[in-house]
C-alpha positions in Angstrom: -4.5 -2.7 -1.2 -2.2 -0.8 1.3 -3.2 2.8 2.4 -0.5 5.1 3.8 -1.1 8.5 5.3 0.1 10.1 8.5 -3.3 11.6 9.3 -5.7 9.0 10.8 -8.8 11.1 9.8 -7.6 11.2 6.2 -7.0 7.4 6.2 -10.5 6.8 7.7 -12.1 9.0 5.0 -10.2 7.4 2.1 -10.9 3.9 3.5 -14.7 4.7 3.5 -14.5 5.6 -0.1 -12.6 2.5 -1.1 -14.4 0.0 1.2 -17.7 1.0 -0.4 -16.6 -0.5 -3.7 -17.1 -4.3 -4.0 -13.9 -4.8 -6.0 -11.5 -2.8 -3.7 -10.3 -3.9 -0.3 -7.9 -2.2 2.1 -5.8 -4.9 3.8 -3.4 -2.7 5.7 -2.9 0.9 6.8 0.3 2.7 7.6 1.0 6.0 9.3 4.3 6.8 7.6 6.5 5.8 4.6 8.7 3.4 6.5 5.7 1.5 8.0 4.2 1.4 4.5 7.3 -0.4 3.2 7.3 -2.8 6.1 3.6 -3.7 5.7 3.9 -4.0 1.9 6.7 -6.5 2.3 4.6 -8.5 4.7 1.3 -8.3 2.8 2.5 -8.0 -0.9 -0.6 -5.9 -1.8 -1.7 -5.5 -5.5 -1.8 -1.7 -5.0 -0.3 0.8 -2.6 -1.9 4.3 -2.2 0.7 6.6 -0.7 0.5 10.2 0.6 3.5 12.3 -0.3 4.2 14.2 2.9 4.8 11.6 5.6 7.4 11.1 8.5 10.5 8.9 8.4 10.1 8.2 4.6 8.0 10.3 2.3 5.6 8.7 -0.1 8.1 9.3 -2.9 10.9 7.6 -1.0 8.5 4.7 -0.1 7.5 4.4 -3.7 11.1 4.1 -4.9 11.7 1.4 -2.3 8.5 -0.5 -3.2 9.3 -0.3 -6.9 12.6 -2.0 -6.1 11.4 -4.6 -3.6 7.9 -5.3 -5.0 7.8 -4.5 -8.7 4.4 -6.2 -9.1 2.8 -3.8 -6.6 1.1 -0.8 -8.4 1.6 2.6 -6.8 -0.8 5.6 -6.6 0.2 8.9 -5.0 -2.6 10.6 -3.1 -1.6 14.1 -2.3 -2.8 17.7 -1.5 0.0 19.0 -3.8 -1.0 20.1 -7.3 2.7 20.5 -8.0 4.6 19.6 -11.2 7.8 18.7 -9.4 6.1 16.2 -7.1 4.2 14.8 -10.1 7.3 14.1 -12.1 9.1 12.8 -9.1 6.2 10.4 -8.5 6.5 9.1 -12.1 10.2 8.6 -11.7 9.6 6.8 -8.4 7.4 4.2 -10.2 3.9 5.5 -9.5 1.3 4.8 -12.2 -1.1 7.5 -10.9 -1.3 10.8 -9.1 -4.6 11.8 -7.4 -5.3 15.1 -5.6 -7.0 14.8 -2.2 -9.3 17.7 -3.0 -11.0 15.5 -5.6 -10.4 12.0 -4.1 -14.1 11.3 -3.8 -14.4 11.7 -7.5 -11.1 10.4 -8.9 -9.6 7.8 -6.4 -11.8 4.8 -7.2 -11.3 5.4 -11.0 -7.5 5.7 -10.4 -7.4 2.5 -8.4 -9.2 0.5 -11.1 -7.0 2.0 -13.8 -3.9 1.0 -11.8 -5.3 -2.6 -11.5 -5.7 -2.7 -15.3 -2.0 -1.5 -15.6 -3.2 1.8 -17.0 -1.9 5.2 -15.9 -4.2 7.8 -14.2 -3.3 11.4 -14.4 -5.4 14.3 -13.2 -6.2 16.9 -15.9 -3.8 19.6 -14.8 -0.9 17.1 -15.0 -1.6 16.3 -18.7 -0.7 19.9 -19.6 2.5 19.6 -17.5 3.5 16.3 -19.4 2.9 17.9 -22.8 4.9 21.0 -21.8 7.7 18.9 -20.4 7.9 16.9 -23.6 7.9 19.9 -25.8 10.6 21.6 -23.7 12.8 18.5 -23.9 12.2 18.1 -27.6 13.3 21.7 -28.1 16.5 20.9 -26.3 17.0 17.8 -28.5 16.8 15.3 -25.7 13.1 14.1 -25.6 14.2 10.5 -25.7 16.8 10.8 -22.9 16.0 9.6 -19.3 15.5 12.2 -16.6 18.7 14.0 -15.6 20.6 12.7 -12.6 19.5 14.2 -9.3 21.9 16.2 -7.2 21.8 13.8 -4.2 21.3 10.1 -4.1 18.2 8.3 -2.7 20.0 7.2 0.4 21.3 10.8 1.0 17.7 12.0 0.6 16.5 9.5 3.2 19.2 10.7 5.6 18.5 14.3 4.9 14.8 13.9 5.8 15.6 12.0 9.0 18.3 14.6 10.1 15.8 17.4 9.4 13.2 15.6 11.6 15.6 15.7 14.5 16.8 12.1 14.6 20.3 11.4 16.0 23.0 9.5 13.9 22.4 6.4 16.0 18.6 6.6 15.5 19.1 7.0 11.8 21.5 4.1 11.7 18.9 1.9 13.5 16.1 2.9 11.2 18.1 2.3 8.0 20.2 -0.7 9.2 23.5 1.0 8.6 26.3 2.1 11.0 26.4 5.6 12.6 29.7 6.2 10.8 28.0 5.6 7.5 25.3 8.1 8.5 27.9 10.7 9.4 29.7 10.1 6.1 26.4 10.6 4.1 25.7 13.7 6.2 29.1 15.2 5.4 28.6 14.5 1.7 25.2 16.2 1.9 26.7 19.3 3.4 29.4 19.4 0.8 27.2 18.7 -2.2 24.5 21.2 -1.1 27.0 23.9 0.1 25.4 23.9 3.6 27.0 24.3 7.0 24.9 22.6 9.7 21.8 20.8 10.7 19.7 24.0 10.7 20.6 24.7 7.0 19.9 21.0 6.1 16.5 21.4 7.8 15.7 24.5 5.8 16.7 22.8 2.6 14.5 19.8 3.5 11.5 22.1 4.0 12.1 23.9 0.7 12.4 20.5 -1.1 9.1 19.3 0.4 10.8 16.5 2.4 9.3 17.8 5.6 6.5 20.2 6.4 7.4 23.5 8.1 
């Protein structure tokens, strides 16, 4: 499996948990979401365990990319956030499980084995969120409809995160293999869509949205 977290101490602790199990093997470690995608493409792991808050690409962004590139790779989110928004975003991104770091020593191994059986793993608090979400949508008459379209596209979200992290248009273009003009066009679209004026306001929006940590 692939393990991605931007904190080396966390990776070390999680790896100790996983490597102690005879049926689980960590074959690669990544320090950010973009590196996770690169390593997954090279290693084609059966399972990717991704932190949500990471530089360059978040775990959610990396999960969406992995779901597109490697649909046979199962994805687990390992996070400190007991947050319904992140939980539903993880499901939409293709994750089959959501594990809280606070109880990783108890839940992570079980979640990995469930993923390898193609079974979902959901921590207890999220079950209530799922039921509540279904009932709310059923009351609105759209329980069978897909999730509503997001305000910004996945590519715009990637660029928003990189802009907020302080990367220049040229650096973003190099990271995403697009032209600087394309970056500037996406940035202008972001400002217009979100009703913002400059990089500072984009950064504040990225912090509020959980794309980067304050």
